[in-house]
C-alpha positions in Angstrom: -43.7 234.1 197.8 -41.3 231.3 197.6 -39.9 229.6 200.6 -36.3 229.8 199.1 -34.8 232.3 196.7 -31.8 230.9 194.9 -29.7 233.6 193.4 -27.4 232.7 190.5 -25.4 234.5 187.9 -27.1 236.2 185.0 -26.9 233.8 182.0 -27.1 230.8 184.3 -30.9 230.9 184.7 -32.5 227.5 184.2 -33.4 226.5 180.7 -36.8 225.0 179.7 -38.3 222.5 179.5 -35.5 220.4 181.1 -32.8 221.4 183.5 -29.9 219.0 184.1 -29.5 215.3 183.4 -29.6 211.9 185.0 -27.0 209.1 185.2 -27.7 207.9 181.7 -27.5 211.4 180.2 -25.5 213.8 182.4 -25.8 217.5 182.2 -23.1 219.5 180.4 -21.6 220.5 183.7 -22.4 220.8 187.4 -25.0 223.4 188.1 -25.0 224.6 191.7 -28.4 226.3 191.5 -30.1 223.2 190.2 -28.8 221.1 193.1 -30.1 223.6 195.6 -33.5 223.9 193.8 -34.1 220.1 193.9 -33.0 219.8 197.5 -35.4 222.5 198.6 -38.3 220.9 196.6 -37.6 217.5 198.1 -38.0 219.1 201.6 -41.6 220.0 200.6 -40.9 223.7 200.0 -41.1 226.1 197.1 -38.2 227.8 195.4 -37.4 230.5 192.8 -34.2 230.8 190.9 -33.3 234.3 189.8 -30.3 236.4 188.7 -31.3 239.3 191.1 -33.4 239.9 194.1 -37.1 240.3 192.8 -38.9 243.4 194.0 -40.8 242.8 197.2 -39.3 239.3 197.7 -39.3 238.1 201.3 -38.1 234.5 201.3 -37.5 232.4 204.4 -34.2 231.3 202.9 -31.8 233.0 200.5 -29.2 230.9 198.8 -26.4 232.8 197.1 -24.5 230.9 194.4 -22.2 231.8 191.5 -18.9 233.5 191.2 -19.7 237.1 191.8 -19.5 239.5 194.7 -22.4 241.5 193.3 -25.1 239.9 195.4 -27.9 242.2 196.6 -26.9 243.2 200.2 -29.0 246.3 199.9 -32.0 244.1 199.1 -31.2 242.0 202.1 -31.1 245.1 204.3 -34.3 246.5 202.7 -36.3 243.3 202.9 -37.1 243.7 206.6 -38.4 240.2 206.9 -41.3 239.4 209.3 -39.1 236.7 210.7 -35.3 236.1 210.5 -34.0 234.6 207.3 -31.3 232.0 206.7 -28.8 233.3 204.2 -26.6 230.6 202.7 -23.4 231.9 201.0 -21.8 229.2 198.8 -18.0 229.5 198.2 -18.1 231.6 195.1 -20.6 234.0 196.5 -19.2 234.8 199.9 -16.6 237.5 199.2 -16.5 241.3 199.6 -19.0 243.0 201.9 -20.9 239.8 202.5 -17.8 238.2 204.0 -17.5 241.1 206.4 -21.1 240.6 207.5 -20.6 236.9 207.9 -17.4 237.4 209.9 -15.5 234.9 207.6 -12.3 235.2 205.6 -11.0 232.6 203.2 -7.6 231.1 202.6 -6.3 229.2 199.6 -7.1 225.5 200.0 -4.3 222.9 199.5 -5.3 220.0 197.3 -6.3 217.1 199.5 -4.4 213.9 199.0 -6.2 211.4 196.7 -7.9 208.4 198.2 -8.1 209.8 201.7 -11.6 209.6 203.3 -12.2 212.2 205.9 -14.8 212.7 208.6 -17.7 215.1 207.8 -19.6 216.3 210.9 -22.6 218.4 211.6 -22.2 220.4 214.9 -24.9 223.0 214.4 -28.5 223.2 215.6 -30.5 220.0 216.0 -29.0 216.6 216.5 -25.2 216.1 215.8 -24.3 213.7 213.0 -21.1 212.4 211.3 -20.2 210.6 208.1 -17.0 209.2 206.5 -16.6 210.7 203.1 -15.8 208.5 200.1 -12.4 207.9 198.7 -12.9 210.8 196.3 -12.3 213.5 198.9 -14.5 216.6 199.2 -12.9 220.0 198.9 -13.4 222.8 201.4 -11.8 226.3 201.5 -10.2 227.0 204.9 -12.3 229.6 206.8 -10.9 232.1 209.2 -13.6 233.1 211.7 -14.3 236.2 213.8 -14.9 235.4 217.5 -18.7 235.5 217.4 -19.0 233.0 214.4 -20.1 229.5 215.2 -18.8 226.4 213.5 -21.7 224.4 212.3 -19.9 221.7 210.2 -16.3 220.4 209.9 -14.5 218.4 207.2 -11.4 216.6 208.5 -11.7 218.7 211.7 -11.6 222.0 209.9 -14.5 224.4 209.6 -16.7 223.7 206.5 -19.8 225.7 207.4 -19.7 228.7 209.7 -22.7 230.8 210.9 -23.2 234.2 212.4 -26.3 236.0 213.6 -26.8 239.4 211.9 -29.3 241.8 213.3 -32.2 242.6 210.9 -31.5 239.6 208.7 -31.2 236.4 210.7 -28.3 234.0 210.2 -25.7 234.0 207.5 -24.2 230.6 206.9 -20.9 230.6 204.9 -19.9 227.4 203.2 -16.3 226.4 202.7 -17.5 223.2 201.3 -17.4 223.0 197.5 -21.1 222.3 196.8 -20.7 221.1 193.3 -18.0 218.7 194.4 -20.1 217.7 197.4 -23.0 216.6 195.3 -20.8 214.4 193.2 -19.0 212.9 196.2 -21.9 210.9 197.7 -24.9 211.1 199.9 -23.1 212.3 203.1 -22.6 215.9 201.8 -26.2 216.1 200.6 -27.4 215.0 204.1 -25.2 217.7 205.6 -26.8 220.4 203.4 -30.2 219.1 204.2 -29.4 219.7 207.9 -28.3 223.2 207.1 -31.6 224.1 205.4 -33.8 222.5 208.1 -32.2 222.7 211.5 -30.1 225.7 210.5 -33.1 228.0 210.0 -33.5 230.6 212.7 -37.3 230.0 212.8 -39.5 226.9 213.3 -39.5 224.7 210.2 -41.5 221.6 208.9 -40.3 219.4 206.1 -41.0 216.0 204.5 -39.5 213.0 206.3 -38.0 211.2 203.3 -34.9 209.8 204.9 -34.8 206.1 204.4 -37.5 206.2 201.7 -37.3 203.7 198.8 -39.5 204.3 195.8 -40.5 200.9 194.3 -40.9 200.7 190.6 -41.9 197.6 188.5 -41.4 198.0 184.8 -43.1 196.3 181.8 -46.6 195.1 182.7 -48.6 195.6 179.6 -45.6 195.6 177.2 -45.5 193.3 174.1 -41.7 193.0 174.3 -42.1 189.7 176.4 -43.9 188.2 173.3 -41.7 189.6 170.6 -38.1 190.0 171.9 -36.4 186.6 172.0 -34.0 187.4 174.9 -36.9 188.8 177.0 -39.5 186.1 176.5 -41.5 185.1 179.6 -45.2 184.7 180.6 -47.0 187.6 182.1 -48.1 187.5 185.8 -51.6 186.1 186.3 -54.0 187.0 189.0 -52.6 184.6 191.6 -49.1 186.0 191.1 -50.4 189.6 191.5 -52.2 188.5 194.7 -48.8 187.3 196.0 -47.2 190.6 195.0 -50.0 192.4 196.9 -49.5 190.2 200.0 -45.8 191.0 200.0 -46.5 194.7 199.9 -49.3 194.6 202.5 -47.3 192.8 205.1 -44.4 195.3 204.7 -46.5 198.5 204.6 -45.3 199.1 201.1 -46.7 200.7 197.9 -45.4 199.9 194.5 -45.4 201.9 191.2 -46.5 199.6 188.4 -44.9 201.2 185.3 -47.5 200.0 182.8 -47.2 200.1 179.0 -50.8 200.6 177.8 -50.5 199.8 174.1 -49.7 196.4 172.6 -48.1 196.0 169.2 -49.0 193.3 166.7 -46.4 191.7 164.5 -49.1 190.7 162.0 -47.8 187.1 161.7 -50.8 184.8 162.2 -48.5 181.8 161.9 -46.5 182.7 165.0 -49.6 183.2 167.3 -53.2 184.0 167.6 -54.5 187.3 168.9 -57.8 188.3 170.6 -58.8 191.8 171.8 -61.6 192.0 174.3 -62.2 188.3 173.9 -62.7 188.3 170.1 -60.3 187.5 167.2 -59.0 190.5 165.3 -57.7 190.9 161.8 -53.9 190.8 162.0 -51.9 193.8 160.8 -48.2 194.4 161.3 -47.7 197.4 163.5 -51.3 197.6 164.6 -51.7 198.9 168.2 -54.3 197.5 170.7 -55.0 198.4 174.3 -52.9 196.1 176.4 -55.6 195.5 179.0 -57.8 193.8 176.3 -55.2 191.5 174.8 -54.9 187.7 174.9 -52.1 186.2 172.8 -51.4 182.5 172.3 -48.0 181.6 171.0 -48.1 179.0 168.2 -44.7 179.0 166.6 -42.8 181.9 168.3 -40.4 181.9 171.2 -42.6 179.8 173.5 -45.1 177.6 171.6 -48.2 176.8 173.7 -47.8 179.8 176.1 -50.8 182.0 176.7 -50.0 185.6 177.5 -53.2 186.8 179.2 -52.9 190.6 179.5 -56.6 190.8 180.5 -55.8 188.7 183.6 -52.7 190.9 184.2 -54.8 194.0 184.1 -57.4 192.6 186.5 -54.5 191.7 188.9 -53.0 195.2 188.8 -56.4 196.9 189.0 -57.3 194.9 192.1 -54.1 196.1 193.8 -54.7 199.6 192.7 -58.2 199.6 194.2 -56.7 198.2 197.5 -54.3 201.1 197.7 -51.2 198.9 197.3 -50.0 200.1 193.9 -50.1 203.2 191.8 -50.1 202.8 188.0 -47.7 205.0 186.1 -46.9 205.4 182.5 -44.1 203.3 180.9 -44.2 204.9 177.5 -47.0 204.1 175.1 -45.9 200.9 173.2 -42.3 200.6 174.6 -41.2 200.6 170.9 -40.3 203.4 168.5 -43.0 205.2 166.6 -41.8 203.6 163.3 -43.7 200.4 163.9 -43.9 199.7 160.2 -40.1 199.8 160.1 -40.0 197.4 163.0 -42.5 195.0 161.4 -40.3 194.7 158.3 -36.9 194.5 160.0 -35.2 191.1 159.9 -33.8 191.7 163.5 -37.2 192.8 165.0 -37.2 189.8 167.3 -33.6 190.0 168.4 -32.3 193.6 168.5 -33.2 195.2 171.9 -32.8 198.7 170.2 -36.3 198.2 168.7 -37.7 198.3 172.2 -36.3 201.7 173.3 -39.3 204.0 172.7 -37.8 207.4 173.6 -34.3 207.2 172.1 -35.6 209.8 169.6 -38.5 212.2 169.7 -41.0 211.9 166.8 -42.3 215.1 165.2 -46.0 214.7 165.8 -49.0 216.9 166.8 -49.2 217.0 170.6 -52.4 214.9 170.7 -50.7 212.2 168.7 -47.5 212.0 170.6 -46.8 208.7 172.4 -46.8 210.4 175.8 -50.3 211.9 175.2 -51.6 208.6 173.8 -50.3 206.5 176.6 -51.6 208.9 179.3 -55.1 208.8 177.6 -55.2 205.0 177.6 -54.1 204.7 181.2 -56.9 207.1 182.3 -59.3 204.9 180.4 -58.4 201.6 182.0 -57.3 202.5 185.5 -58.8 204.4 188.5 -56.4 207.4 188.6 -54.4 209.2 186.0 -50.6 208.7 186.0 -48.3 211.1 187.9 -45.0 209.8 186.5 -43.4 209.0 183.2 -41.1 206.0 183.5 -38.8 206.0 180.5 -38.5 202.6 178.6 -34.8 201.6 178.6 -34.1 204.7 180.8 -33.9 206.8 177.5 -35.4 210.3 177.1 -35.1 213.5 175.1 -36.0 217.1 176.0 -38.9 216.9 173.5 -40.3 213.8 175.2 -40.2 215.5 178.6 -41.9 218.6 177.1 -44.8 216.4 176.1 -44.8 214.9 179.6 -45.2 218.4 181.0 -48.1 219.0 178.5 -49.7 215.8 179.7 -49.7 217.0 183.3 -47.2 214.5 184.6 -45.3 215.5 187.9 -42.2 213.2 187.9 -39.9 211.4 185.4 -38.0 208.3 186.3 -35.0 207.0 184.2 -31.5 206.6 185.6 -32.5 209.2 188.2 -35.5 211.3 189.2 -36.8 214.6 187.7 -39.4 216.6 189.4 -41.7 219.2 187.9 -41.1 222.8 188.9 -43.6 225.0 187.2 -43.0 224.6 183.4 -39.8 222.5 183.5 -38.5 219.1 184.8 -35.5 219.4 187.0 -33.2 216.4 187.5 -32.4 215.7 191.1 -28.9 215.3 192.7 -28.7 212.6 195.4 -31.6 210.4 194.2 -30.1 207.2 192.7 -32.0 204.6 190.7 -30.7 201.1 191.7 -31.8 197.7 190.7 -33.9 196.1 193.5 -31.5 193.2 194.0 -28.6 195.6 194.9 -29.5 196.8 198.4 -26.8 199.0 200.0 -26.9 201.6 202.8 -24.9 203.9 200.7 -27.9 204.5 198.4 -29.8 206.0 201.3 -27.0 208.0 202.9 -28.3 211.3 201.3 -31.5 211.1 203.4 -33.4 211.6 200.2 -35.4 208.9 198.4 -33.7 206.2 196.3 -35.5 204.4 193.5 -35.5 200.6 193.6 -36.5 199.3 190.2 -37.1 195.9 188.6 -39.2 194.3 185.9 -42.2 191.9 186.0 -39.6 189.5 184.6 -38.2 188.6 188.0 -41.4 187.7 189.8 -42.6 185.9 186.6 -39.4 183.9 186.1 -37.9 183.6 189.5 -41.1 183.6 191.4 -43.4 186.1 193.3 -41.3 185.6 196.5 -38.3 187.3 194.8 -39.7 190.8 195.4 -40.3 190.2 199.1 -36.8 188.8 199.6 -35.3 192.0 198.1 -37.6 194.3 200.2 -36.4 192.6 203.4 -32.8 193.1 202.3 -33.5 196.8 201.7 -35.0 197.0 205.2 -31.8 195.6 206.6 -29.9 198.2 204.6 -31.9 201.1 206.2 -35.0 201.5 204.1 -37.8 202.4 206.5 -40.5 203.6 204.2 -41.4 201.8 200.9 -43.2 204.3 198.7 -44.5 204.7 195.2 -44.2 207.7 192.8 -47.8 208.8 193.4 -47.1 209.2 197.1 -44.0 211.3 196.4 -45.8 213.4 193.8 -48.6 214.2 196.3 -46.1 215.0 199.1 -44.2 217.4 196.8 -47.3 219.5 196.2 -47.9 220.3 199.9 -45.5 223.3 200.4 -45.2 222.9 204.2 -44.9 225.8 206.6 -45.4 226.5 210.4 -47.4 229.5 211.4 -48.3 230.9 214.9 -51.9 230.1 215.9 -54.1 231.0 218.9 -53.4 227.7 220.6 -49.7 227.5 219.6 -48.6 226.6 216.1 -50.4 225.6 212.9 -49.0 223.4 210.1 -50.0 224.8 206.8 -49.8 223.1 203.4 -50.0 225.7 200.6 -50.0 223.5 197.5 -52.9 222.6 195.3 -53.5 219.2 197.1 -53.6 217.2 193.8 -53.0 214.4 193.7 -54.2 213.7 197.3 -51.9 211.8 199.7 -52.6 208.0 199.2 -51.8 207.3 202.9 -50.5 209.1 206.0 -47.2 210.9 205.6 -44.6 211.7 208.2 -43.3 215.3 208.6 -40.3 216.5 210.7 -40.3 219.7 212.7 -37.5 221.8 214.2 -37.8 224.6 216.7 -34.4 226.5 217.3 -33.4 226.8 220.9 -36.4 224.9 222.3 -38.7 222.0 221.9 -41.5 221.6 219.3 -45.1 222.1 220.5 -46.9 219.0 221.9 -49.7 219.6 219.5 -50.1 221.3 216.1 -53.3 222.6 214.4 -54.2 221.1 211.0 -57.3 221.7 208.9 -58.4 218.2 210.0 -58.0 219.1 213.7 -55.2 219.0 216.3 -52.5 216.4 215.9 -50.0 215.2 218.5 -46.3 215.8 217.9 -43.7 213.2 218.9 -40.8 215.0 220.5 -37.5 213.5 219.5 -35.0 215.8 221.4 -32.6 218.4 220.1 -35.5 220.6 219.0 -36.9 217.9 216.7 -40.4 216.6 216.5 -42.3 214.3 214.2 -45.9 214.5 213.0 -48.0 212.2 210.8 -50.2 213.9 208.3 -53.5 212.1 207.5 -53.9 210.7 204.0 -56.6 211.9 201.6 
């Protein structure tokens, strides 16, 4: 049984294998159900999207979207849940009989003046909060409320979320806030909706504490582009430099995703340089592919004569940090170059046109086992301790077909201009999770209280120096980042499916996921108990754990790693 049931219009059910788009490839239009689905999943809960109420469904949360009054009130009455539900009625779904239950009527909303930031405030259960909305103002339908309806949120002082307790169901929360508009307007509205789904539930809840989380991503270790592409020519990091990277992570309690390209491409030109694989010279062949961890290349007449690119030393440096629990190795394509390697090797602009180094601009028609995603995942499993969890798209480019192969390879996340998470047999692009270059710290990127991605390349520590990364991490700390994570940690957290259940000694925290991959390190979880305080202790499979009480019904618990 899912934690949340998201009801949408027939004909608006999610496509497969990809739902939505990222910043580089936007979706055809806003999809309200997708936004709710990814928000629920990032809380550590399960969700189902359906056009009607499934027989026997008894979710904890029902989210009604769409532009129809034909939502299943009879199913709500017949559900007779074991515990009260939270029913969220978005603007287009809150008319007719549902509006009478909710005690809310709507009036036509005047168009807000352009360029007028307004105060968005949470007044409902849990701690109060307020934000100033961006210059592109949010829209909210004015709500007229019956006397027993509580105002849980306001926009510009007017009700934006109203809630009413309904016997036999729980709480119906009616949104005046335009949810599609809210998700496009910035992180504040996402943070508000997160409070609605957590503190607004009429039952105790537990969710992932991802506020202030920054996912660290370093692209291009292993890639041959730094040898071949003139504008991107630099020496790979050696073992001392990787030790410095590890020291910067360790002192800040950070983990880093190393987006590694596991296959190295030969240009076949023995005059430009010499190539060894596993310490031995190899016959040169244009377009030949070799495992990156085994390559040593010496530039003779290329972009940097005399430079030694020691990919074996790079691999040892990364593997050492992986074994120390400081980095997770993820998949940055296969070769970082299109599958037409023979075309690249003959092209007169092969050393100058960056378009040759965008692997997934198109999707080659190949058997599944020969697709670059499958080949890359296989090489990474061979040369590193743990299989990858995430596809990091070279040049931020992807196609639906590429992501279908990522599903087949068992990957859990995709990172490009945003973040896509796996939900059963599809990837869903998340609203409110920006990808920002690491040298652009700004509190606005963390305002949604969901993770942000801070990405960079091995170019900066190689060219500017290993201290560059630590300097940027400190700037992000000052901007509000309080947990520096990698994708493996997030993938493991999203598999937990958190719930609170009564137990003989009080309450028990339950994780219903498949527990793979395991948590690389301890993970914080937040709790809320409506109308009271969280328990001082919770039962876990590993034993009792103390809960830190934060006030306003909130508590915090740290799950053990492993």
